[in-house]
Structures are given as structure tokens and as C-alpha cells.
N, C-alpha and C positions, 0 to 999 in steps of 0.2 A: 237629253230626254229622260224624264222621270221613270224609274223602274216601276213595274206593276206592283211588286212587293212593297215598295216604299209608299206607293199611292194607297195600297190597302191598309198599311199601318197608320197612315195619316187619317184615313176614313174611320178606322177603328177608334183612334184617339179622339177624333171629333165627336163620334157617337158617345164615347164614355163621358166626355166633358158636358155634352148636352144632357145626358141622362142625370148626371150628378147635379147639374144646375137646375134642371126641371124639378127634380126631387126636392131640392132646397127651396124652390119657389112655392112649394105646398105650404110652407110656413109663412103665415101672414106677416109676421114681424120681419122676417128676412126679405120678403117681397117689398114691404114698405121701405126698408132700409136701402135696398139697391136701387129702387126707383128714384130716391132722393139724389142719387149720384149722377143721374142723367148721362149714363155711359152706355155705349152699344153692348148688346148681348155678347158679341164675339169677344169682347175684352173681358167682360164680367165673368164669363164661364171659366176663364183660365184661373180665376182666384176663388172658386166656390168655397173651398174649405176655410180659407183665411177670412173670407167675407162672412161666413157663418159665425166664426169666432168674434169678428168685429160687431156683427149684428147683436149678438148676445150681450157683449159689453156695452154697446150703445144703449140698449134697452134697460140694462141694469142701472146705468147712470140716469136714464130718463125718469125712473121711478124711485131713485135712491133718496132717503131722508137725510143722509149725512155720512161722513167718512167712516164712522164706527160700524155702519151697516154695509159698507162696500163689499160687493160680491165678486169683483174682478180679480184677475190674477195679481195685479200690482195695485195695492190700495191707493185710491185717488186718481187712477189713470185708466183710460180706455184706449185700446188699440184700434185706431181708425184709419181709413184710406184717404189718400189724396190723389187726385187725377193728375197724371203727368204725361201728356201726349196720348199715346196709344197704350199706356200701361198705368198700373196703380202702385202707389208707394204707401207702405203702412208704417205708422209710428205711434208711440204712446203719447196721448194728450191728457194734460191734467184737467180734472173736472172743476166746477165752480167752487166746490167745498175745499178742494186741495189748493186752489189759487188763494182762497181766503185764508186758509191755514198758513200757507207760506208767507203771505203778506203780514199776518199778525205775528208770526214767528220772527220775521225780519225786524219788526218793530220791537218785539220783546228782547231780541238779542242786543239791542242798543243799550239795555240795562244789564250790567254785569253784577252778579250776586256773589257776595263773599260770606259764606256760612249762614245764609238766609234760606228759609224754605222755598223751594221752587215755585210753589203756588203763588207766591207774591208777584211773580212775573206776570200773572194774569190780572193784576189789579187794574180796575177801570172805574171811572167816575159813574158809569152806567150802573155799576153794582154797589155803589156806596150807600150805606145806610143813612137815610136823610130824615127820618121821622123825629130824631132827637134834635131839638133846637140848639142844644149846647154845641153841636157840631157846625152850625151855620157859619160862624165867624171864621173858623179854620178853612172850610170849603171855599168861602168867598175869597179869603186871602190867597189860597193856592190857585184858584182859577184866574185871579188877577195877576199872579206871578207868571202864569203861562202866557198871558197876553203881553205883558211887559217884556218877558224874556225874548220873545220873537223879534223884538226891535232893539233890545239892549241886553246883552248877555251879562253885564256887570250889575246884577241885582243882589240884594241881600237875601240870604236864605232864612230859614225859620228854626228857632229853638222851640220845639213842641213838647211840653211836659204834661203829664196827666196820669190817670190811673191805669193799671194793667188791663189790657184788653179793650181799650177805648178806640182802637183803630188808627192810632197815630202813624204807624209804619205803612199801613195800607193806603192811607190818604196821600202820603208823599210818594209812594210807589206809583200810584195812579197818575200823579203829576208827572213823574219821570216818563211813564209809558206814553202819556199824551204828547210830550215833547219828543219822544222817540219816533213818533210818526214823521217828524221832520228830520230824522237822522241824527238827533242830538244824543251823544253818549252820556251815560250816567253809571253810577255804582252805588249799591246799597251794601253796607258793611255792618254785620252784627258784631259790635265792638268787642265784647268779651272773648268770643271765639276767634275773632280775627287776630287779636293779640297773641292768643295761644298758637295759632297757625303761623304767625310771623316768627315767633320764638322757635318753633319747630323747624321752620325753613332756614332760619339763621344758623342753626346748629347742624343742618343737613349737609351732605356732600355736594349738593347742587347749590352753590353759593349765589348764583344769579336769581334763584327763586325768590329769596327775600327781597332783593332789589326790585325785581319785576313787580311783585305784589305791591310793595310800598309806593313805588313811583307811579303805578297806575292809579291808585287811590288818591295820591297827592295831586295828580295833574288832570284827572278826569273832569270834564266841564261841569257836571253836577254830581254832588256827593251827599249821601245820607249816612251819617254815623248813628247807627241804631242802638238804642238801649245804653247810651252813655251813662255811667254811674253804676252799672251792674257788675263791672269788672273789679278784680282785686288790684288795687293801685300799688304800683311799684315805681321807684324813681325812673327806671328804664322806660316803662310804658308811658309815663306822664311826660318826662323831660326829654327823652330821646326819640319817642315815636309821635305822641300826640302834639306836643308843642311845636316841633318843626313843621309838621303837616299843616297845622292851623296857620302858622306864620306864612308858609308858602302860599296857601290859598287866600290869605288876607292880602298879601302883596300883589298877587295876580288877579285879585277881585273875582275869584271863582265862587259861585254860589254854593254854600255849604249848609246842609240841614242836619238837625239833631233831633232824636227822640229820646226821652228819658222819663223815668218815674219821679225824678227829683227836680225841684225848682233850682234856680241858679245858686241861691244861698246854700241850700243843702248839698248841691253838687260841689261847691267850693270846699265845704267841710269834708266831704268824702275824698276829694282829690288831695287834701292836705295831709291825710293820715297814711303814712307808710311805715315800713319797719324802722326807718330812721327817726320816726317821731312826727311831731306836728310841724308841717312845712307850709304854712299859710301863704307865704310870699310866692312860692312856686305855684301853688294852686291858684292864687290870684292872677298870675300871668295867663293861665289857661282861660279863666273866666273872662278876663279882659279881651282876649282874642275872640271868644265866642260872642261877646257883646258887639264887637266890631263886625263880625261876620253875619249876624242874624238879627231878626226881630223876634220878640218873645211872645208866646201864647201858651195858655193852659187849656187843656182839653179834658174836662171831667164828664165822662159819658158812661152809658151802659156798657158792661163787660160783654163784648160780642163773642168771646171765646167760650162762654159757658155752654 
């Protein structure tokens, strides 16, 4: 038999729960929120405090213009209830903006950057500058490459040379990001700095760092060697790094792209000059491999970096 004191305590608790819940119902947004749950009052009143918190976060999301304006405790998430029998369970649910951000981030993470500005990860054909007719040929070539690659991964890449700031790197990065939507891995390597980082890792105590970097770039399905010809040429960088890398990708038929301010003839002259003098034959080997790996285009366009 229930004691009188226990019964009184239960009645007092019920009264407190009812008072708190009725007070919360004075808020129209809270009332709208709990009505959507279609749960009995006896259950809802047990969770008044946390339901008030959920109601606030729910309505914050309802009127939110984007992640940057998020007012909730955890950016991009709302703490929301789920009905489980005669109780409620609360968990953090991502909003539509968070889901979109995560999806895009997953795509962008398929492109690995080596010594390249992070904003290049956001490259998209939607943002490509299209009013300059000089860019049409390159854009058409790249969109055609995307279509062909989806059915045959053994496509030639592109050697794209042209003036500074013409958007060469951005266009190829947009191509990689488009293919990244299908989970295809790629790498963009700013060649002068990559060589410096390779040399530093080669001399570091962590010997595997050099091997890991080099092998990743060598074997990644899609590769862009960015700004080839801007580096200081040494026999090591040309004959021990670049030449084996290109040979491997040529043998494996892995699409390889290049951007440069130099045409192939000027690049050959650049690669020939080292501290050992004029080595035109060794430079010619590099150019021969580039020709095997790519089609050639020039992009002379407005300097978009001004």
C-alpha cells in the first residue's frame, strides 16, 4: 500500500511538472513545436526544459540563412526529440546547410593539395570566368575530358601554357573537383615548392615522409603539376624526381596535367640548363614524356589576379 507521504510527494511533483509545462506553453513557438510531436501531455511535461531548448534550436534553424549565421550551441546542428514508445530521446541532427557543407567537403577532400592555396579546393565550373572567348577551347576540352574519363580512365591529360593569371590552375582544379563527385582521387602539386618540400623531407629524420609524398603523387589517378618551369632546375629534380614520375604515369596510362607560363620549346631550354651546363638530351627526355602524356593548348587570357 502506498504511503500517504509518498502520494503527497507524487502529487507535488505532478503539480510542478504541470506548472512548468503550462508556463512553457505560453510561448507560441514552443506550443507549435510540441504539437508537431503528437505526443501525450503526460509524456511531454517530463521533458519541458529540454523541449524548450529544442524548440529554440528548431526555430533558429527554421529562419537561418546559412552556417555562418547559426545561433545554436553546436554550429550546423539542432538538438531534436525522437519519440520512442512512452519516452523521448534527444540527439543532435545536422541542418540542410551542414549536410551540404559535409557533402562538398567530402568531394573536395578527394583532391589533395601540395603547396597550393586552399581556396583552389573550391574551384567550380559554376564560378569559371566565361566572357573571354579565348577560354572556350580549354573549357570545352576539359568538359569533354570529364565525360570521357567516366567511361575510360586512360585518357591523355593537358599541357596548358599561357600568361600569368589566366586561370589555368583553376580550370583544371574545377575539372578534378567535378570528377571528385564520383569519388575519384586527384592531386595538385605546385611544382617549385613541392621540390623544396621533397628535399626537406628527404633530409629529415622521418625517412618515410619523402617516400609517402612522392609515391602518392606518382600513383594518384589524376595529377596536376602546376607551374612547371618556374623551378630552379637541378639534375636531381629533373632526372631523379620528374623523369621517373612521368615515366611511371606514362607506363600506367595515368592522366597527367601541367600548367606553365612556358611553351614546350621554351620549357625544354629551361630544363636543359643546370649547374652542369647545357644538357639538352636529358631535357628532351622530359619533353618527350610530356608529349606522350598530354595534348597541348595555349591559354592567353585576361589576368584574373589583378
